[in-house]
C-alpha positions as CSV (number, residue, x, y, z in Angstrom):
1,M,-50.1,64.0,38.7
2,S,-48.5,67.2,37.9
3,L,-44.9,67.2,36.1
4,K,-41.7,67.9,37.9
5,H,-39.5,70.8,35.9
6,T,-35.7,70.7,35.5
7,P,-33.7,74.2,36.5
8,L,-33.6,74.2,32.9
9,D,-37.3,74.3,32.0
10,A,-37.5,77.6,30.6
11,L,-34.2,77.1,28.5
12,H,-36.1,74.3,26.6
13,R,-38.8,76.1,25.9
14,E,-36.4,79.5,24.9
15,L,-34.6,77.1,22.8
16,G,-38.1,75.2,20.9
17,A,-37.8,72.2,22.6
18,R,-40.8,69.4,22.3
19,M,-41.2,68.7,25.7
20,V,-42.8,65.7,26.7
21,P,-43.4,63.7,30.2
22,F,-40.5,61.3,31.2
23,A,-40.0,59.7,34.7
24,G,-42.4,62.6,36.6
25,Y,-40.9,65.3,34.5
26,D,-41.6,67.3,31.8
27,M,-38.2,67.0,29.7
28,P,-36.9,67.7,26.2
29,V,-37.5,65.0,23.4
30,Q,-35.8,67.0,20.7
31,Y,-35.2,70.3,19.1
32,S,-35.8,72.1,16.1
33,N,-33.3,70.5,14.4
34,G,-34.9,66.8,14.9
35,I,-33.7,63.7,16.7
36,I,-31.0,62.3,13.5
37,A,-29.5,65.7,13.6
38,E,-29.2,66.0,17.2
39,H,-27.8,62.4,17.2
40,R,-24.9,63.5,14.2
41,H,-24.2,66.7,16.3
42,T,-23.0,64.3,18.9
43,R,-20.9,62.2,17.4
44,E,-19.3,65.0,15.5
45,Q,-19.2,67.3,17.4
46,A,-20.5,68.3,21.3
47,G,-24.4,67.5,22.4
48,L,-25.3,69.1,25.4
49,F,-27.8,66.9,27.4
50,D,-30.1,68.0,30.4
51,V,-29.7,64.9,33.1
52,S,-31.2,66.6,35.9
53,H,-34.0,64.7,36.7
54,M,-31.7,61.7,37.6
55,G,-31.1,61.5,41.4
56,Q,-28.3,62.7,42.9
57,F,-27.4,61.5,46.5
58,V,-24.1,62.2,49.0
59,L,-23.7,58.7,51.3
60,E,-21.6,59.5,54.0
61,G,-20.3,58.1,57.6
62,P,-17.8,55.8,59.3
63,G,-17.7,52.4,57.9
64,I,-19.9,53.6,54.8
65,T,-17.9,51.7,51.8
66,E,-18.7,48.4,53.7
67,T,-22.5,49.5,53.9
68,L,-22.7,49.7,50.2
69,E,-20.7,47.1,49.3
70,S,-23.5,45.1,50.7
71,L,-26.0,46.5,48.4
72,V,-23.6,46.5,45.2
73,P,-20.9,43.4,43.5
74,V,-18.3,46.1,43.0
75,D,-15.1,46.2,44.7
76,L,-15.5,49.3,46.4
77,Q,-12.7,49.3,48.9
78,A,-10.4,49.7,46.1
79,L,-12.1,52.9,44.4
80,G,-9.7,55.5,44.7
81,E,-10.8,59.4,46.0
82,H,-12.7,61.1,43.1
83,R,-13.0,57.8,40.9
84,Q,-16.0,56.3,39.8
85,S,-17.5,52.6,39.4
86,Y,-20.8,51.5,37.2
87,A,-22.7,49.5,39.9
88,L,-25.9,47.4,40.0
89,L,-28.3,47.5,43.1
90,T,-29.5,44.0,43.0
91,N,-32.4,42.2,44.2
92,D,-33.0,39.2,46.4
93,E,-33.8,37.2,43.4
94,G,-30.8,38.1,41.8
95,G,-32.7,40.6,39.8
96,V,-31.8,44.7,39.5
97,R,-33.5,47.0,41.1
98,D,-31.1,50.0,39.4
99,D,-28.1,50.6,37.6
100,L,-26.1,53.8,38.7
101,I,-23.3,55.5,38.9
102,I,-20.6,55.7,42.5
103,T,-18.0,58.3,43.1
104,R,-15.8,58.4,45.9
105,W,-15.6,61.9,47.3
106,S,-13.6,60.9,50.7
107,A,-12.6,57.8,52.7
108,D,-16.4,58.1,54.5
109,T,-18.4,59.9,51.6
110,F,-19.8,58.8,48.6
111,F,-21.4,60.8,45.6
112,L,-24.4,58.8,43.6
113,V,-26.1,59.3,40.4
114,V,-29.3,56.9,39.8
115,N,-32.1,57.0,37.4
116,A,-34.9,59.2,37.9
117,S,-37.4,56.5,37.5
118,C,-35.8,54.5,40.9
119,K,-34.6,57.5,42.9
120,V,-37.7,57.5,45.6
121,D,-37.2,53.5,45.9
122,D,-33.3,53.6,45.6
123,R,-33.4,55.9,48.8
124,A,-35.5,54.1,50.8
125,W,-33.9,51.0,50.3
126,I,-30.5,52.6,50.8
127,E,-31.9,54.2,53.7
128,S,-33.1,51.0,55.3
129,K,-29.3,49.7,55.0
130,L,-27.8,52.6,57.2
131,S,-25.7,52.1,60.4
132,A,-25.9,54.5,63.1
133,G,-23.5,57.7,62.0
134,Q,-24.1,57.1,58.5
135,S,-26.6,59.4,56.2
136,L,-28.4,59.5,52.8
137,R,-28.7,63.0,51.6
138,E,-30.1,63.7,48.4
139,L,-29.4,66.8,46.2
140,D,-32.6,67.6,45.4
141,G,-33.1,70.4,42.8
142,Q,-29.3,70.2,42.1
143,G,-28.7,70.5,37.7
144,L,-26.7,67.9,35.9
145,L,-25.4,68.6,32.3
146,A,-23.8,66.4,29.9
147,L,-21.7,67.1,28.0
148,Q,-20.7,64.5,25.3
149,G,-19.0,64.5,22.1
150,P,-15.5,64.8,20.4
151,R,-15.5,68.0,21.0
152,A,-16.4,67.9,24.2
153,R,-13.1,68.0,25.9
154,E,-12.3,71.6,23.6
155,V,-15.5,72.7,24.8
156,L,-15.2,72.4,28.5
157,S,-11.6,73.1,28.8
158,S,-12.2,76.4,27.5
159,L,-14.1,77.0,30.5
160,V,-12.6,75.2,33.1
161,P,-8.6,74.3,32.3
162,E,-8.3,71.8,34.8
163,T,-11.1,69.2,33.2
164,A,-8.8,68.9,29.7
165,E,-6.5,65.9,31.8
166,L,-9.8,63.9,33.5
167,R,-9.8,60.6,32.2
168,F,-12.9,58.2,31.8
169,L,-14.2,57.1,35.3
170,Q,-12.5,59.9,37.2
171,G,-13.9,63.7,39.0
172,A,-13.0,66.8,40.6
173,H,-14.5,69.5,41.9
174,C,-14.4,72.6,40.3
175,E,-15.4,76.3,39.9
176,L,-16.4,78.6,37.3
177,D,-17.4,82.1,37.4
178,G,-17.7,81.3,41.2
179,M,-20.1,78.8,40.8
180,P,-19.2,75.2,42.3
181,I,-19.4,72.0,40.0
182,Y,-18.7,68.8,40.3
183,V,-17.4,67.4,36.9
184,T,-17.0,63.8,36.0
185,C,-15.2,62.3,32.9
186,S,-18.6,60.3,31.9
187,G,-21.8,59.9,30.2
188,Y,-24.4,57.7,28.2
189,T,-23.1,57.9,25.0
190,G,-20.3,56.2,23.9
191,E,-18.4,59.4,23.5
192,D,-15.5,61.1,25.7
193,G,-17.0,64.1,27.7
194,Y,-18.8,65.0,30.9
195,E,-21.7,65.1,33.7
196,L,-21.8,68.8,35.4
197,S,-23.3,68.5,38.7
198,T,-24.0,71.9,40.3
199,A,-26.8,73.7,42.1
200,G,-30.2,74.6,40.9
201,E,-29.7,78.4,40.7
202,H,-26.4,78.1,38.7
203,T,-27.6,75.4,36.2
204,E,-28.7,77.7,33.5
205,A,-25.6,80.1,33.6
206,L,-23.7,77.1,33.2
207,A,-26.2,75.4,30.2
208,R,-25.5,78.5,28.5
209,K,-22.0,79.0,29.1
210,L,-21.4,75.9,27.2
211,L,-24.2,76.6,24.4
212,S,-22.1,79.4,23.8
213,H,-19.4,77.5,22.0
214,E,-19.6,77.0,18.4
215,A,-18.8,73.4,18.9
216,T,-22.4,72.7,21.2
217,A,-25.9,72.1,20.7
218,P,-29.0,71.4,22.5
219,V,-29.8,67.8,22.7
220,G,-32.8,65.5,23.5
221,L,-33.9,62.6,25.0
222,G,-35.1,60.8,21.6
223,A,-31.0,60.9,20.6
224,R,-29.8,59.8,24.3
225,D,-31.7,56.8,23.6
226,S,-30.5,56.3,19.9
227,L,-26.9,57.3,21.1
228,R,-26.9,54.7,23.8
229,L,-28.3,51.7,22.1
230,E,-25.7,52.4,19.5
231,S,-23.1,52.1,22.1
232,G,-24.4,48.8,23.7
233,L,-25.7,50.5,26.7
234,C,-28.3,48.9,28.9
235,L,-31.7,51.1,29.7
236,Y,-33.4,50.3,33.5
237,G,-37.0,48.9,32.5
238,H,-35.5,47.9,29.1
239,E,-32.5,45.7,29.5
240,L,-32.2,45.4,33.2
241,S,-35.2,45.1,35.7
242,P,-36.2,43.3,38.6
243,T,-36.2,40.2,37.0
244,I,-33.2,40.5,34.6
245,S,-30.2,39.2,36.4
246,P,-26.5,41.2,35.4
247,I,-25.3,37.6,33.4
248,E,-28.2,37.8,31.9
249,A,-27.8,41.2,30.7
250,K,-24.2,40.6,29.7
251,L,-22.6,42.5,32.3
252,N,-20.4,40.1,33.8
253,W,-17.6,42.4,33.8
254,S,-20.0,44.8,36.5
255,I,-19.1,42.0,39.1
256,S,-15.5,42.7,40.3
257,K,-13.3,39.8,40.7
258,P,-13.1,40.3,44.7
259,R,-16.8,39.9,45.1
260,R,-17.0,36.9,42.4
261,P,-16.8,33.1,43.7
262,G,-13.3,32.3,45.3
263,G,-12.9,36.3,45.5
264,E,-11.8,37.6,49.0
265,R,-14.4,39.4,49.7
266,A,-17.4,36.8,47.7
267,G,-20.6,37.4,47.4
268,G,-22.4,39.1,50.4
269,Y,-24.7,41.5,48.2
270,P,-28.4,40.5,47.2
271,G,-29.0,38.1,44.8
272,A,-25.3,37.3,45.0
273,E,-26.1,32.9,44.9
274,R,-27.9,33.3,41.3
275,V,-25.0,36.0,40.1
276,A,-22.3,33.2,40.8
277,R,-24.5,30.2,39.8
278,E,-24.7,32.0,36.5
279,L,-21.1,32.9,36.1
280,S,-20.7,29.4,36.4
281,E,-22.9,27.6,34.0
282,G,-24.7,30.4,31.9
283,T,-28.1,31.8,31.4
284,A,-31.1,30.4,29.4
285,R,-31.3,33.4,27.9
286,T,-29.0,36.6,27.0
287,R,-29.1,40.2,25.6
288,V,-27.7,40.5,22.0
289,G,-27.4,43.5,19.7
290,I,-30.1,43.4,16.3
291,R,-29.8,44.6,12.8
292,V,-32.4,44.9,11.2
293,L,-32.6,43.9,7.6
294,G,-34.2,46.4,5.9
295,K,-35.4,50.1,6.7
296,R,-38.4,49.6,9.1
297,P,-37.8,49.5,12.6
298,V,-38.6,46.9,15.2
299,R,-40.0,48.1,18.4
300,E,-39.8,47.4,21.8
301,G,-42.1,44.2,23.2
302,Q,-42.2,42.6,19.7
303,S,-41.2,39.1,19.6
304,V,-38.4,37.3,18.4
305,L,-38.9,34.5,16.1
306,N,-36.3,31.8,14.6
307,G,-36.2,30.5,11.6
308,D,-39.6,27.9,11.8
309,G,-42.0,31.0,13.5
310,D,-41.1,30.0,17.2
311,V,-41.0,32.8,19.5
312,V,-37.5,33.0,20.9
313,G,-37.1,36.4,22.4
314,V,-38.6,39.9,22.8
315,I,-36.9,43.0,21.7
316,T,-36.2,45.6,24.7
317,S,-35.2,48.8,22.7
318,G,-35.4,49.7,18.9
319,A,-34.5,52.9,17.3
320,Y,-32.7,54.3,14.1
321,A,-29.3,54.6,14.4
322,A,-28.1,57.7,12.3
323,T,-24.7,56.8,12.7
324,V,-25.0,53.3,10.7
325,D,-28.0,54.6,9.1
326,A,-30.2,51.7,10.2
327,P,-32.4,50.3,12.1
328,I,-30.9,48.3,15.8
329,A,-32.1,46.9,18.4
330,M,-31.7,45.1,21.5
331,A,-32.9,41.9,22.3
332,F,-33.2,39.0,25.0
333,V,-33.2,35.4,22.6
334,E,-32.9,32.3,24.1
335,S,-29.0,31.5,24.1
336,S,-29.0,28.8,21.5
337,Y,-29.6,31.9,19.2
338,A,-27.6,34.5,20.2
339,A,-24.1,33.4,18.0
340,L,-23.3,36.6,16.2
341,D,-24.5,36.6,12.2
342,T,-27.5,34.2,13.6
343,E,-30.5,35.2,11.6
344,L,-34.2,35.6,12.8
345,G,-37.1,37.5,12.5
346,V,-39.0,40.0,14.4
347,D,-43.0,39.7,14.5
348,V,-43.6,43.0,13.3
349,R,-48.3,43.0,12.6
350,G,-48.0,39.3,12.1
351,K,-45.2,39.4,9.4
352,A,-41.4,38.1,10.1
353,L,-39.0,40.9,9.4
354,P,-35.8,39.5,8.8
355,V,-32.7,40.6,11.1
356,V,-29.9,38.9,12.2
357,V,-27.5,39.2,15.8
358,C,-25.0,41.4,15.5
359,K,-21.8,42.9,18.1
360,M,-22.5,45.5,19.8
361,P,-21.4,48.5,20.3
362,L,-22.2,49.4,16.7
363,V,-20.2,52.3,17.1
364,P,-16.8,52.1,18.8
365,Q,-16.6,53.5,22.0
366,R,-14.4,56.3,22.5
367,Y,-14.0,56.9,26.5
368,Y,-10.8,59.3,26.6
369,R,-8.4,56.9,29.5
370,G,-5.4,59.4,28.6
């Protein structure tokens, strides 16, 4: 099957990107400076990421708040205009179909950003739950850029001054040189920053304007992964899946209080029974951060061992964390081994590599809350 291309495909190649297949798209994994340099630049300056492969949906119609609330354990009734919420599309077994960001545009309109690998299934699932007068419109071909890092606010506000005061999980319709842009203060690195949605034909011009600032450098998927891992952020297909519950993934905070047992609108979403039970009773396994004692990395799928060599978990993500200069990982382990500083091993080609359970995130999150 041929790969799809984002609106920035030609620019990536001009900038010397190494392209790889990802979620059906040809995407930049890194540029000439390499993943470590791109990672550090994002932590110190401003990194520009192409995330146009993500799904962008507009969901609208009378009663759409109630319909969407029946699919996610979030208090959307309390979500103000141009405010965002992280959300999980749960399944009937209490696992996760996808994680997404929901933004209210108006009383009867929401803007959704979903994972690239899930967008076809997400669209079909959501559309199957719509009532008369409600619709889902995919912004196919729409560009989506992420500008992340401690100087991201300086860079974007030099071009679009009204973005200077946007706070974390707040959005606004903006314009730059006649280009309509929807800007949100959000991202996937743990840093202050923005995501910018604009028409495909404007995406390259917008990217070039952002890259013209001396603080901005292009960053690929490799550093995006190591940055989110340092920041303790789950990746769908790794720390989230149809068989992993929000509580096992330690995303209890994503279940809004009104949707919890005893709340004013408790339950009412797929898998609510399992989620309620696990909130009360706990889980047999749980997500933990892992710090490797040494320089050898650990990888997804490798077994986590206790002191007796018994398998007690599995690595779900692993990478070199350039900010802390060490290999790190996330894993699911039996809950009795999840305490901080618990010493464990990881089976790397038949040898137990020593690791320790660590606090996540390893790097403090620096979202701008005003």
